[in-house]
TORSE-933019 format. One record per residue (C-alpha): residue number from 1; residue in three letters; z, y, x. Coordinates in Angstrom, 3 decimals. Layout:
% residues N
[NUM "Ala" [Z Y X]] ...
This chain:
% residues 569
[1 "Met" [-17.349 21.601 -48.434]] [2 "Ala" [-13.688 21.679 -49.201]] [3 "Ile" [-11.411 19.789 -47.509]] [4 "His" [-8.921 17.887 -50.165]] [5 "Phe" [-5.667 16.543 -48.365]] [6 "Lys" [-4.248 13.617 -49.942]] [7 "Gln" [-1.485 12.333 -47.767]] [8 "Val" [0.753 12.637 -44.607]] [9 "Lys" [2.920 9.960 -43.023]] [10 "Trp" [4.658 9.280 -39.685]] [11 "Lys" [7.509 7.104 -37.956]] [12 "Asn" [9.222 7.514 -34.766]] [13 "Phe" [7.712 10.994 -34.659]] [14 "Leu" [10.382 13.549 -33.683]] [15 "Ser" [13.650 12.706 -35.394]] [16 "Thr" [12.037 9.923 -37.793]] [17 "Gly" [12.851 6.358 -37.371]] [18 "Asp" [10.682 3.311 -37.333]] [19 "Ala" [10.066 3.548 -41.342]] [20 "Phe" [7.414 5.558 -42.453]] [21 "Thr" [8.050 8.990 -43.896]] [22 "Glu" [5.416 9.681 -46.814]] [23 "Ile" [4.271 12.866 -48.199]] [24 "Asn" [1.680 13.273 -51.029]] [25 "Leu" [-0.456 16.331 -50.457]] [26 "Asn" [-2.508 16.187 -53.621]] [27 "Thr" [0.177 17.350 -55.952]] [28 "Gly" [-1.586 20.321 -57.014]] [29 "Val" [1.900 22.306 -57.911]] [30 "Ser" [4.240 23.942 -55.477]] [31 "Thr" [6.798 22.146 -53.694]] [32 "Leu" [9.766 23.309 -52.033]] [33 "Val" [10.963 21.394 -49.057]] [34 "Val" [14.411 21.932 -48.124]] [35 "Gly" [17.527 20.718 -45.817]] [36 "Ala" [19.928 21.638 -43.435]] [37 "Asn" [18.913 22.844 -39.799]] [38 "Gly" [17.469 19.933 -37.496]] [39 "Ala" [17.053 17.443 -40.809]] [40 "Gly" [13.529 17.548 -40.129]] [41 "Lys" [11.839 19.522 -42.815]] [42 "Ser" [9.431 21.216 -40.436]] [43 "Thr" [8.126 17.674 -39.087]] [44 "Leu" [5.591 18.092 -41.865]] [45 "Leu" [3.857 20.825 -39.919]] [46 "Asp" [4.244 19.206 -36.683]] [47 "Ala" [2.921 15.744 -37.992]] [48 "Leu" [0.088 17.387 -39.740]] [49 "Ser" [-1.187 19.259 -36.880]] [50 "Phe" [-0.575 16.380 -34.282]] [51 "Ala" [-2.415 13.926 -36.679]] [52 "Leu" [-5.481 16.664 -36.810]] [53 "Phe" [-5.507 18.304 -33.488]] [54 "Gly" [-3.387 16.123 -30.973]] [55 "Lys" [-1.007 18.575 -30.702]] [56 "Pro" [2.237 19.920 -32.901]] [57 "His" [2.622 23.054 -34.845]] [58 "Arg" [5.679 24.064 -32.793]] [59 "Glu" [5.829 24.438 -28.757]] [60 "Ile" [6.746 20.654 -27.986]] [61 "Asn" [5.596 18.928 -25.022]] [62 "Lys" [3.726 15.481 -26.099]] [63 "Pro" [6.059 13.143 -24.790]] [64 "Gln" [9.022 14.669 -26.337]] [65 "Leu" [6.981 13.692 -30.050]] [66 "Val" [8.273 10.313 -29.437]] [67 "Asn" [11.644 9.422 -31.017]] [68 "Ser" [14.248 9.202 -28.330]] [69 "Val" [16.180 6.244 -29.657]] [70 "Asn" [13.192 4.037 -30.503]] [71 "Ala" [10.984 5.589 -27.675]] [72 "Lys" [7.754 3.867 -28.720]] [73 "Asn" [5.379 3.260 -31.740]] [74 "Cys" [5.072 6.944 -32.669]] [75 "Glu" [2.256 7.005 -35.007]] [76 "Val" [0.920 9.755 -37.734]] [77 "Glu" [-1.537 9.463 -40.158]] [78 "Val" [-3.353 11.750 -42.479]] [79 "Glu" [-6.066 11.145 -45.541]] [80 "Phe" [-8.188 13.666 -46.755]] [81 "Ser" [-11.932 14.157 -48.574]] [82 "Val" [-14.662 16.046 -47.744]] [83 "Gly" [-17.072 16.242 -50.341]] [84 "Gln" [-17.624 12.580 -51.335]] [85 "Ala" [-16.350 10.888 -47.925]] [86 "Glu" [-12.962 9.903 -47.727]] [87 "Phe" [-11.246 10.275 -44.076]] [88 "Arg" [-8.088 8.809 -42.412]] [89 "Val" [-7.190 10.370 -39.053]] [90 "Arg" [-4.596 8.069 -37.158]] [91 "Arg" [-2.810 9.012 -33.646]] [92 "Gly" [0.052 7.269 -31.946]] [93 "Ile" [1.901 7.564 -28.539]] [94 "Lys" [3.308 4.450 -26.861]] [95 "Pro" [0.728 2.961 -27.452]] [96 "Ser" [-1.882 5.637 -27.563]] [97 "Ile" [-4.071 5.716 -30.559]] [98 "Phe" [-6.782 8.031 -31.956]] [99 "Glu" [-8.878 6.564 -34.592]] [100 "Ile" [-10.939 8.358 -37.207]] [101 "Trp" [-12.053 6.208 -40.410]] [102 "Gln" [-14.710 7.328 -42.595]] [103 "Asn" [-15.091 5.548 -46.028]] [104 "Ser" [-12.686 2.858 -44.442]] [105 "Lys" [-15.231 1.989 -41.515]] [106 "Leu" [-14.357 3.227 -38.010]] [107 "Val" [-16.368 6.014 -36.596]] [108 "Asn" [-17.953 5.336 -33.478]] [109 "Gln" [-15.542 5.932 -30.423]] [110 "Glu" [-17.344 5.252 -27.518]] [111 "Ser" [-17.449 8.794 -26.283]] [112 "His" [-14.721 10.284 -24.267]] [113 "Ser" [-11.468 11.210 -26.484]] [114 "Leu" [-12.163 14.786 -26.206]] [115 "Asp" [-15.921 14.346 -27.367]] [116 "Tyr" [-13.888 12.491 -30.347]] [117 "Gln" [-11.771 15.432 -31.218]] [118 "Lys" [-15.081 17.668 -31.068]] [119 "Val" [-16.493 15.128 -33.735]] [120 "Leu" [-13.472 15.467 -35.852]] [121 "Glu" [-13.013 19.600 -35.595]] [122 "Gln" [-16.765 20.488 -35.598]] [123 "Asn" [-18.772 17.718 -37.663]] [124 "Ile" [-15.816 16.984 -40.186]] [125 "Leu" [-13.190 19.401 -40.505]] [126 "Lys" [-15.119 22.614 -39.429]] [127 "Leu" [-11.815 23.837 -38.290]] [128 "Asn" [-9.991 24.328 -34.924]] [129 "His" [-6.460 24.384 -34.341]] [130 "Lys" [-6.109 28.304 -34.455]] [131 "Ser" [-8.312 28.555 -37.654]] [132 "Phe" [-6.281 25.826 -39.404]] [133 "His" [-3.123 27.426 -39.014]] [134 "Gln" [-4.755 30.898 -40.161]] [135 "Ile" [-5.686 29.504 -43.788]] [136 "Val" [-3.134 26.429 -44.258]] [137 "Val" [-0.103 27.717 -42.283]] [138 "Leu" [2.084 30.817 -42.508]] [139 "Gly" [5.052 29.842 -40.299]] [140 "Ser" [7.927 31.504 -38.504]] [141 "Ser" [8.165 29.113 -35.675]] [142 "Ser" [5.540 28.898 -32.900]] [143 "Phe" [3.037 30.745 -35.358]] [144 "Ile" [0.681 33.578 -34.173]] [145 "Pro" [-0.155 35.770 -36.964]] [146 "Phe" [-3.898 36.770 -37.219]] [147 "Met" [-2.818 40.521 -36.479]] [148 "Gln" [-1.054 39.369 -33.154]] [149 "Leu" [-3.861 37.298 -31.934]] [150 "Pro" [-6.152 39.108 -28.812]] [151 "Thr" [-9.341 40.355 -30.629]] [152 "Asn" [-11.854 37.653 -29.313]] [153 "His" [-9.396 35.080 -31.291]] [154 "Arg" [-9.703 37.098 -34.179]] [155 "Arg" [-13.112 36.914 -34.113]] [156 "Glu" [-13.153 33.278 -33.751]] [157 "Val" [-11.287 32.577 -36.731]] [158 "Ile" [-13.415 35.068 -38.835]] [159 "Glu" [-16.611 33.234 -37.784]] [160 "Asp" [-15.064 30.064 -38.654]] [161 "Leu" [-14.241 31.330 -42.075]] [162 "Leu" [-17.743 32.591 -42.156]] [163 "Asp" [-19.203 29.534 -41.039]] [164 "Ile" [-21.296 31.673 -38.434]] [165 "Asn" [-19.726 29.859 -35.437]] [166 "Ile" [-23.300 28.432 -35.097]] [167 "Phe" [-24.335 31.345 -33.593]] [168 "Thr" [-21.656 31.587 -30.951]] [169 "Lys" [-22.921 27.687 -30.092]] [170 "Met" [-26.342 28.700 -29.760]] [171 "Asn" [-25.458 31.840 -27.623]] [172 "Gly" [-23.517 29.378 -25.459]] [173 "Leu" [-26.351 26.923 -25.371]] [174 "Leu" [-28.763 29.874 -24.716]] [175 "Lys" [-26.401 31.158 -21.808]] [176 "Glu" [-26.803 27.474 -20.501]] [177 "Arg" [-30.524 27.612 -20.931]] [178 "Val" [-30.738 31.113 -19.089]] [179 "Ala" [-28.465 29.785 -16.131]] [180 "Lys" [-30.771 27.082 -15.783]] [181 "Leu" [-33.967 28.923 -16.134]] [182 "Arg" [-32.690 31.682 -13.520]] [183 "Asp" [-31.963 28.724 -11.071]] [184 "Gln" [-35.347 27.199 -11.944]] [185 "Leu" [-36.949 30.616 -11.143]] [186 "Gly" [-35.043 30.558 -8.077]] [187 "Ile" [-36.151 27.388 -6.766]] [188 "Thr" [-39.527 28.061 -7.885]] [189 "Ala" [-39.525 31.570 -5.948]] [190 "Arg" [-38.183 29.689 -2.800]] [191 "Glu" [-40.787 26.919 -3.195]] [192 "Ser" [-43.525 29.587 -3.996]] [193 "Glu" [-42.569 31.665 -0.752]] [194 "Leu" [-42.081 28.356 1.281]] [195 "Thr" [-45.664 27.219 0.166]] [196 "Asp" [-47.260 30.694 1.381]] [197 "Arg" [-45.587 30.131 4.885]] [198 "Thr" [-47.141 26.799 4.765]] [199 "Ile" [-50.367 27.521 4.049]] [200 "Gly" [-50.606 29.932 6.744]] [201 "Leu" [-49.349 27.156 9.254]] [202 "Gln" [-51.907 25.040 7.737]] [203 "Asn" [-54.549 27.533 8.145]] [204 "Ala" [-53.431 28.036 12.002]] [205 "Phe" [-53.484 24.115 12.410]] [206 "Ile" [-56.995 24.054 11.064]] [207 "Ser" [-58.049 26.728 13.584]] [208 "Glu" [-56.356 24.502 16.297]] [209 "Ile" [-57.992 21.162 15.251]] [210 "Lys" [-61.534 23.201 15.266]] [211 "Ser" [-60.702 24.499 18.751]] [212 "Arg" [-59.552 21.483 20.071]] [213 "Asn" [-61.884 19.432 18.680]] [214 "Ser" [-64.784 21.831 20.099]] [215 "Glu" [-63.048 21.376 23.490]] [216 "Gln" [-62.695 17.741 23.066]] [217 "Thr" [-66.315 17.440 22.099]] [218 "Gln" [-67.695 18.914 25.223]] [219 "Arg" [-65.198 17.177 27.514]] [220 "Asn" [-66.684 13.888 25.731]] [221 "Leu" [-70.124 15.305 26.216]] [222 "Asp" [-69.577 15.704 29.919]] [223 "Lys" [-68.069 12.121 30.173]] [224 "Ile" [-71.212 10.705 28.418]] [225 "Thr" [-73.515 12.351 30.850]] [226 "Gln" [-71.164 11.110 33.620]] [227 "Tyr" [-71.431 7.770 32.060]] [228 "Gln" [-75.409 7.509 31.680]] [229 "Thr" [-75.889 8.898 35.299]] [230 "Glu" [-74.191 5.911 36.512]] [231 "Ile" [-75.944 3.838 34.023]] [232 "Asp" [-79.239 5.175 35.564]] [233 "Gly" [-78.070 4.595 39.129]] [234 "Leu" [-77.192 0.908 38.499]] [235 "Met" [-80.476 0.219 36.646]] [236 "Gln" [-82.431 1.713 39.394]] [237 "Gln" [-80.417 -0.558 41.667]] [238 "Asn" [-81.426 -3.406 39.567]] [239 "Ala" [-85.204 -2.522 39.568]] [240 "Asp" [-84.697 -2.394 43.403]] [241 "Ile" [-83.186 -5.948 43.835]] [242 "Gln" [-85.566 -7.451 41.403]] [243 "Thr" [-88.353 -6.245 43.568]] [244 "Gln" [-86.684 -7.888 46.543]] [245 "Ile" [-86.419 -10.981 44.293]] [246 "Asp" [-90.191 -10.850 43.426]] [247 "Asn" [-91.273 -10.389 47.001]] [248 "Asn" [-88.858 -13.387 48.147]] [249 "Pro" [-91.055 -16.343 49.564]] [250 "Ala" [-88.680 -18.734 47.916]] [251 "His" [-90.681 -19.658 44.932]] [252 "Ser" [-92.414 -22.166 47.478]] [253 "Asn" [-89.499 -24.269 47.656]] [254 "Gly" [-90.970 -26.404 44.839]] [255 "Lys" [-93.857 -27.457 46.607]] [256 "Leu" [-91.933 -28.145 50.013]] [257 "Ala" [-89.627 -30.613 48.046]] [258 "Ala" [-92.424 -32.409 46.549]] [259 "Thr" [-94.112 -32.757 49.711]] [260 "Arg" [-90.946 -34.169 51.349]] [261 "Asp" [-90.633 -36.403 48.441]] [262 "Thr" [-94.184 -37.565 49.013]] [263 "Leu" [-93.447 -38.096 52.693]] [264 "Leu" [-90.041 -39.851 52.082]] [265 "Ser" [-92.360 -42.378 49.613]] [266 "Tyr" [-94.638 -43.024 52.543]] [267 "Gln" [-92.000 -43.408 54.916]] [268 "Thr" [-90.646 -46.107 52.762]] [269 "Gln" [-94.004 -47.780 52.167]] [270 "Ile" [-94.564 -47.822 55.834]] [271 "Lys" [-91.363 -48.977 56.675]] [272 "Ser" [-91.839 -51.975 54.002]] [273 "Asn" [-95.337 -52.652 55.797]] [274 "Ile" [-93.520 -52.738 59.167]] [275 "His" [-91.143 -55.220 58.103]] [276 "Arg" [-93.908 -57.420 56.513]] [277 "Val" [-96.065 -57.173 59.810]] [278 "Val" [-92.920 -57.864 62.064]] [279 "Lys" [-92.052 -61.081 59.720]] [280 "Glu" [-95.542 -62.342 59.761]] [281 "Ala" [-95.988 -61.818 63.823]] [282 "Lys" [-92.559 -63.747 63.883]] [283 "Phe" [-94.002 -66.793 61.708]] [284 "Tyr" [-96.926 -67.198 63.793]] [285 "Asn" [-94.863 -66.866 67.087]] [286 "Glu" [-92.487 -69.315 65.725]] [287 "Asn" [-94.652 -72.029 63.871]] [288 "Asp" [-97.470 -74.242 65.197]] [289 "Ser" [-98.110 -76.012 61.678]] [290 "Cys" [-97.890 -74.905 58.303]] [291 "Pro" [-94.299 -75.436 57.008]] [292 "Thr" [-96.070 -76.048 53.367]] [293 "Cys" [-98.941 -78.550 54.104]] [294 "Ser" [-98.148 -79.499 57.937]] [295 "Gln" [-101.487 -78.604 59.134]] [296 "Leu" [-101.416 -77.513 62.657]] [297 "Ile" [-102.117 -73.762 63.084]] [298 "Ala" [-105.338 -73.015 65.736]] [299 "Ile" [-103.981 -71.569 68.720]] [300 "Asn" [-106.588 -68.944 68.712]] [301 "Phe" [-106.071 -68.014 65.123]] [302 "Lys" [-102.261 -67.665 66.084]] [303 "Lys" [-103.440 -65.351 68.989]] [304 "Glu" [-105.537 -63.342 66.714]] [305 "Lys" [-103.146 -63.020 63.921]] [306 "Val" [-100.235 -62.102 66.254]] [307 "His" [-102.791 -59.355 67.787]] [308 "Lys" [-103.574 -58.236 64.453]] [309 "Cys" [-100.186 -57.881 63.522]] [310 "Lys" [-99.362 -55.931 66.848]] [311 "Glu" [-102.022 -53.343 66.255]] [312 "Ala" [-100.863 -52.935 62.543]] [313 "Ser" [-97.553 -52.510 63.615]] [314 "Arg" [-98.475 -49.917 66.175]] [315 "Glu" [-100.567 -48.183 63.774]] [316 "Leu" [-97.687 -48.185 61.022]] [317 "Gln" [-95.291 -46.827 63.873]] [318 "Glu" [-97.627 -44.121 64.787]] [319 "Gly" [-97.869 -43.310 61.217]] [320 "Gln" [-94.308 -43.256 60.572]] [321 "Asn" [-93.689 -40.754 63.388]] [322 "Arg" [-96.065 -38.702 61.944]] [323 "Ile" [-94.102 -38.841 58.783]] [324 "Met" [-90.855 -38.333 60.916]] [325 "Asp" [-92.632 -35.116 62.273]] [326 "Glu" [-93.712 -33.573 58.951]] [327 "Leu" [-90.397 -34.411 57.474]] [328 "Arg" [-88.515 -32.310 60.022]] [329 "Arg" [-90.978 -29.715 59.629]] [330 "Val" [-90.504 -29.771 55.748]] [331 "Asn" [-86.732 -30.031 55.845]] [332 "Asp" [-87.071 -26.921 58.333]] [333 "Gly" [-89.086 -25.000 55.650]] [334 "Leu" [-86.817 -26.259 52.856]] [335 "Asn" [-83.365 -25.114 55.060]] [336 "Glu" [-84.833 -21.711 55.365]] [337 "Ile" [-86.072 -21.311 51.452]] [338 "Gln" [-82.348 -22.042 50.607]] [339 "Thr" [-81.168 -19.428 52.704]] [340 "Arg" [-83.656 -16.910 50.803]] [341 "Val" [-82.205 -18.651 47.360]] [342 "Asn" [-78.804 -17.982 48.342]] [343 "Glu" [-79.882 -14.464 48.964]] [344 "Ile" [-81.656 -14.405 45.654]] [345 "Asn" [-78.329 -15.744 44.047]] [346 "Asn" [-76.502 -13.161 45.650]] [347 "Leu" [-78.939 -10.516 44.435]] [348 "Gln" [-79.141 -11.936 40.993]] [349 "Gln" [-75.016 -11.788 40.996]] [350 "Ser" [-75.572 -7.961 42.025]] [351 "Ile" [-77.712 -7.304 39.023]] [352 "Arg" [-75.338 -9.105 36.594]] [353 "Thr" [-72.534 -7.289 37.776]] [354 "Asn" [-74.431 -3.917 37.503]] [355 "Asn" [-75.368 -5.101 33.900]] [356 "Ser" [-71.737 -5.772 32.937]] [357 "Ser" [-70.989 -2.383 34.503]] [358 "Ile" [-73.638 -0.767 32.343]] [359 "Asn" [-72.653 -2.705 29.189]] [360 "Arg" [-69.218 -1.298 30.063]] [361 "Leu" [-70.428 2.292 30.228]] [362 "Gln" [-72.624 2.175 27.250]] [363 "Arg" [-69.738 0.863 25.197]] [364 "Leu" [-67.674 3.949 26.464]] [365 "Ile" [-70.613 5.871 25.596]] [366 "Arg" [-70.713 4.606 21.924]] [367 "Glu" [-66.940 4.707 21.648]] [368 "Ile" [-66.759 8.584 22.556]] [369 "Glu" [-69.854 8.991 20.078]] [370 "Thr" [-67.719 7.603 17.263]] [371 "Glu" [-64.656 9.588 18.324]] [372 "Asn" [-66.527 12.657 18.108]] [373 "Ser" [-68.474 11.885 14.638]] [374 "Asn" [-65.535 10.117 12.976]] [375 "Lys" [-62.027 10.573 14.228]] [376 "Gln" [-62.056 14.601 14.702]] [377 "Asp" [-63.737 14.728 11.524]] [378 "Ala" [-61.289 12.696 9.807]] [379 "Ser" [-58.581 14.956 11.329]] [380 "Leu" [-60.155 17.999 10.199]] [381 "Asp" [-61.226 16.718 6.550]] [382 "Asp" [-57.188 15.472 6.335]] [383 "Ala" [-55.863 18.975 7.355]] [384 "Gln" [-58.417 20.672 4.782]] [385 "Gln" [-57.600 18.409 1.943]] [386 "Lys" [-53.795 19.085 2.869]] [387 "Leu" [-54.752 22.923 2.459]] [388 "Lys" [-56.604 22.283 -0.856]] [389 "Glu" [-53.398 20.625 -2.094]] [390 "Leu" [-51.148 23.433 -0.853]] [391 "His" [-53.480 25.915 -2.791]] [392 "Leu" [-53.219 24.043 -5.748]] [393 "Leu" [-49.454 23.646 -5.526]] [394 "Arg" [-49.284 27.412 -5.099]] [395 "Asp" [-51.147 28.223 -8.119]] [396 "Lys" [-48.814 25.704 -10.358]] [397 "Leu" [-45.853 27.415 -8.773]] [398 "Ile" [-47.409 30.872 -9.869]] [399 "Ser" [-48.158 29.458 -13.145]] [400 "Asn" [-44.540 28.170 -13.485]] [401 "Lys" [-43.066 31.519 -12.512]] [402 "Ser" [-45.092 33.197 -15.130]] [403 "Gly" [-43.961 30.587 -17.626]] [404 "Phe" [-40.365 31.126 -16.830]] [405 "Tyr" [-40.706 34.981 -16.957]] [406 "Glu" [-42.212 34.884 -20.329]] [407 "Gln" [-39.547 32.541 -21.290]] [408 "Gly" [-36.962 34.962 -19.994]] [409 "Ala" [-38.132 37.556 -21.934]] [410 "Tyr" [-37.719 35.345 -25.159]] [411 "Asn" [-34.370 34.615 -24.029]] [412 "Gln" [-33.264 37.870 -23.529]] [413 "Ala" [-34.709 38.814 -27.455]] [414 "Met" [-32.664 35.627 -28.685]] [415 "Ala" [-29.779 37.128 -26.294]] [416 "Glu" [-29.829 40.575 -28.343]] [417 "Met" [-29.622 38.794 -31.617]] [418 "Leu" [-27.096 36.001 -30.728]] [419 "Lys" [-24.402 38.594 -28.805]] [420 "Asp" [-21.433 39.678 -30.672]] [421 "Ala" [-23.335 42.887 -31.761]] [422 "Gly" [-26.322 40.910 -33.331]] [423 "Ile" [-26.910 38.910 -36.161]] [424 "Lys" [-22.935 37.979 -36.435]] [425 "Thr" [-21.942 41.383 -36.498]] [426 "Lys" [-24.744 42.036 -39.250]] [427 "Ile" [-22.992 39.231 -41.422]] [428 "Ile" [-19.395 40.263 -40.601]] [429 "Arg" [-20.485 44.102 -41.596]] [430 "Gln" [-21.538 42.300 -44.942]] [431 "Tyr" [-18.146 40.866 -45.462]] [432 "Leu" [-15.749 43.427 -44.049]] [433 "Pro" [-15.678 45.521 -47.221]] [434 "Val" [-14.704 42.152 -49.467]] [435 "Met" [-12.056 41.459 -47.021]] [436 "Asn" [-10.339 44.707 -46.859]] [437 "Lys" [-10.551 44.866 -50.521]] [438 "Leu" [-8.952 41.525 -50.872]] [439 "Ile" [-6.289 42.415 -48.176]] [440 "Asn" [-5.373 45.798 -49.831]] [441 "Gly" [-5.347 43.961 -53.254]] [442 "Tyr" [-2.812 41.476 -51.951]] [443 "Leu" [-0.655 44.014 -50.062]] [444 "Gln" [-0.448 45.887 -53.589]] [445 "Thr" [0.482 42.881 -55.243]] [446 "Leu" [3.322 42.314 -52.589]] [447 "Asp" [4.440 45.846 -53.099]] [448 "Phe" [3.244 47.282 -49.857]] [449 "Phe" [1.059 50.310 -50.739]] [450 "Val" [-0.893 51.107 -47.623]] [451 "Ala" [-4.761 51.510 -47.040]] [452 "Phe" [-5.283 48.396 -44.666]] [453 "Asn" [-8.814 48.240 -42.989]] [454 "Leu" [-10.426 46.020 -40.408]] [455 "Asp" [-13.518 47.246 -38.393]] [456 "Glu" [-16.359 45.075 -36.905]] [457 "Thr" [-14.121 44.514 -33.691]] [458 "Phe" [-11.247 43.725 -35.993]] [459 "Glu" [-9.178 46.145 -34.845]] [460 "Glu" [-7.097 47.616 -37.275]] [461 "Thr" [-7.021 50.786 -39.057]] [462 "Ile" [-3.560 51.348 -41.612]] [463 "Lys" [-3.042 54.800 -43.438]] [464 "Ser" [0.135 55.364 -45.516]] [465 "Arg" [0.065 57.343 -48.810]] [466 "His" [0.294 60.575 -46.375]] [467 "Arg" [-2.640 59.582 -44.637]] [468 "Asp" [-0.317 59.149 -41.733]] [469 "Asp" [-2.285 56.550 -38.977]] [470 "Phe" [-0.249 53.154 -38.144]] [471 "Val" [-1.016 50.104 -36.739]] [472 "Tyr" [0.407 46.702 -37.314]] [473 "Ala" [3.092 46.886 -34.670]] [474 "Ser" [4.518 50.034 -36.100]] [475 "Phe" [6.000 48.474 -39.154]] [476 "Ser" [9.147 46.228 -39.728]] [477 "Glu" [9.270 42.601 -39.693]] [478 "Gly" [9.284 42.332 -43.581]] [479 "Glu" [6.157 44.464 -43.676]] [480 "Lys" [4.482 42.750 -41.129]] [481 "Gln" [5.185 39.488 -42.961]] [482 "Arg" [3.340 41.016 -46.236]] [483 "Ile" [0.560 42.070 -43.985]] [484 "Asp" [0.294 38.432 -42.566]] [485 "Leu" [0.869 37.113 -46.176]] [486 "Ala" [-2.525 39.476 -47.596]] [487 "Leu" [-4.468 38.116 -44.528]] [488 "Leu" [-3.617 34.486 -45.207]] [489 "Phe" [-4.330 34.801 -48.819]] [490 "Thr" [-7.600 36.687 -47.998]] [491 "Trp" [-8.894 34.245 -45.493]] [492 "Arg" [-8.363 31.440 -48.063]] [493 "Gln" [-10.167 33.334 -50.772]] [494 "Ile" [-13.139 34.014 -48.265]] [495 "Ala" [-13.370 30.609 -47.242]] [496 "Arg" [-13.459 29.431 -50.692]] [497 "Met" [-16.225 32.286 -51.636]] [498 "Lys" [-18.066 30.959 -48.313]] [499 "Asn" [-17.468 27.294 -49.125]] [500 "Ser" [-17.212 26.839 -45.365]] [501 "Val" [-13.393 25.606 -44.794]] [502 "Ser" [-11.557 25.859 -48.202]] [503 "Thr" [-8.806 23.530 -48.625]] [504 "Asn" [-6.100 22.429 -51.539]] [505 "Leu" [-3.242 22.874 -48.913]] [506 "Leu" [-1.163 25.815 -48.106]] [507 "Ile" [2.234 25.638 -46.324]] [508 "Leu" [4.640 28.512 -45.850]] [509 "Asp" [7.279 27.553 -43.397]] [510 "Glu" [10.451 29.680 -43.832]] [511 "Thr" [8.263 32.472 -45.140]] [512 "Phe" [10.988 33.122 -47.954]] [513 "Asp" [13.963 32.724 -45.146]] [514 "Ser" [12.819 35.727 -42.797]] [515 "Ser" [13.013 39.673 -43.443]] [516 "Met" [11.338 39.603 -46.801]] [517 "Asp" [13.597 41.032 -49.522]] [518 "His" [14.233 40.142 -53.143]] [519 "Asp" [11.245 42.112 -54.258]] [520 "Gly" [8.932 40.794 -51.835]] [521 "Val" [9.878 37.171 -52.668]] [522 "Glu" [9.351 37.813 -56.555]] [523 "Asn" [5.805 39.512 -55.240]] [524 "Leu" [4.971 36.258 -53.224]] [525 "Leu" [5.675 33.813 -55.973]] [526 "Thr" [3.694 35.739 -58.439]] [527 "Ile" [0.937 35.334 -55.914]] [528 "Leu" [1.388 31.775 -55.425]] [529 "His" [1.563 31.320 -59.313]] [530 "Thr" [-1.922 32.781 -59.323]] [531 "Leu" [-3.448 30.377 -57.095]] [532 "Asp" [-6.165 28.259 -58.223]] [533 "Asp" [-5.340 24.730 -60.188]] [534 "Gly" [-5.254 21.971 -57.747]] [535 "Thr" [-3.742 23.944 -54.772]] [536 "Ser" [-0.547 22.302 -53.418]] [537 "Val" [1.658 24.533 -52.019]] [538 "Phe" [4.706 23.504 -49.648]] [539 "Ile" [7.569 26.044 -49.239]] [540 "Ile" [9.639 24.961 -46.436]] [541 "Ser" [12.845 26.527 -46.381]] [542 "His" [16.725 26.375 -45.650]] [543 "Lys" [17.861 28.659 -48.552]] [544 "Thr" [18.269 25.959 -51.124]] [545 "Asp" [20.109 28.266 -53.443]] [546 "Ala" [17.914 31.066 -53.567]] [547 "Leu" [14.799 29.010 -54.439]] [548 "Asp" [16.284 26.244 -56.424]] [549 "Gly" [14.716 25.954 -59.744]] [550 "Lys" [11.611 28.245 -58.915]] [551 "Phe" [9.383 25.475 -58.057]] [552 "Pro" [8.185 22.371 -59.905]] [553 "Arg" [8.602 19.942 -57.271]] [554 "Lys" [11.373 19.537 -54.394]] [555 "Ile" [11.799 17.283 -51.422]] [556 "Glu" [14.869 17.186 -49.489]] [557 "Phe" [15.236 16.003 -45.961]] [558 "Glu" [18.454 14.523 -44.340]] [559 "Lys" [19.874 13.263 -41.291]] [560 "Phe" [20.952 9.532 -41.779]] [561 "Lys" [22.491 7.792 -38.762]] [562 "Asn" [20.816 10.521 -36.511]] [563 "Phe" [17.449 9.722 -38.223]] [564 "Ser" [15.575 11.978 -40.535]] [565 "Gln" [14.543 10.826 -43.889]] [566 "Ile" [13.835 12.041 -47.372]] [567 "Lys" [16.897 11.863 -49.597]] [568 "Gln" [16.874 9.476 -52.141]] [569 "Lys" [17.542 10.833 -55.670]] 
């Protein structure tokens, strides 16, 4: 798409005051811009360059762009269209301003200002500062002609004109991808080497676990044997103790206790009977008549009753003595049996103690058996699972390395195509004959008859009519200027042919004021008159008399109260 510049305006920029200076860039004719030295006529170039690229045409520090009198509100705007889209770029200093408007809408400013500038140059203008000055501007101040650029910068300009810098960007991205791939490959190689070492260590660890498990298992089996021997000994002790308990006569304890209870019952009955007999004997001894009926008791009857009571008391007393003797015998038997019972209790406590020890030892045996069957197996299983995972990781790393090497081969093939000697050189070779033909045609129009030829590295070969070899530096300043002009018009023509960065604007800054002779001036005017309709040419010059009347439009700058302004007619 062609860039169609429409207007540029500025204020508080360099020597300009607080009122906007506006210049219509869409005239379609040639305009002579004149003024005394220092009047501000070249400010047009600086303002246009600053608005588009953030830096002036001339070598001026950014703080010096602000008018030193007002010292603030420096602002520059340029309006242009690309295809159907209308753009306005606004920049300012004190305060800082950078805005890009498309069709009256502000373009997203969220990105960093450097990225915002890339949007303007790469997505909208399709021009950088260097290329802009090769096809739009030919100046005598702080301008580096194409032939004075380093070879790599010459190539950048041509790539912009031919719109093949996309391959350079692709090559840059490819280099980043190659560097990233190289880093990934290095990381993968190190990880693969580390994994191999880890696999070796894991194998050794598994062998150690197996050996340790075998030794631990044997130790555990020895403990089990030891504990089982102790259990067997305790169980034998319990059997012997139980035999002692079974043979102990303490089982007769119940019979003796029953006998003692019976004897005590008899003793109680005898005591009761003795008490009854004694009471009856006392009654007959103390009473001569019946207390109830007052009838006299016969003496013989009393004697007989007393005698019977004494006999009964004597018999009861003898029975009680026999019971007491039997109770003593029974109690002695019970005391002896209690001693036996205590012995049995002690023996039974020994059995319980032994059983507790047996239970403890059996629990230890079960724990050891569980450890042998579970813990050691789990440890070995974990180690073997880890080894399996390491093998899977190594296989994945090997696969990744293979993929990286394959991608590296593709990248190498792409690099061959994208390097300077690849696709770009093939495209440039197609355009070089056209470029050289146009350059030589413009040189002849400028009355400079040499055979000028650029090769694919953009090194020049210049032959005179006598076939003498020259280079750009061999010529005078006037002849160099003719070559610069021929290149400028050629680049504009190539841009229009390629439809990449063609523009309606051409600015010649003091080109007519330098070393160009009268014939060169006339020839340059001839070329300017042959430019396409719609091209706006601005010729900045301080040679008012020599060029007056040769252009259909004229702008004159002057200083008024130390501020530059366009002179009002």
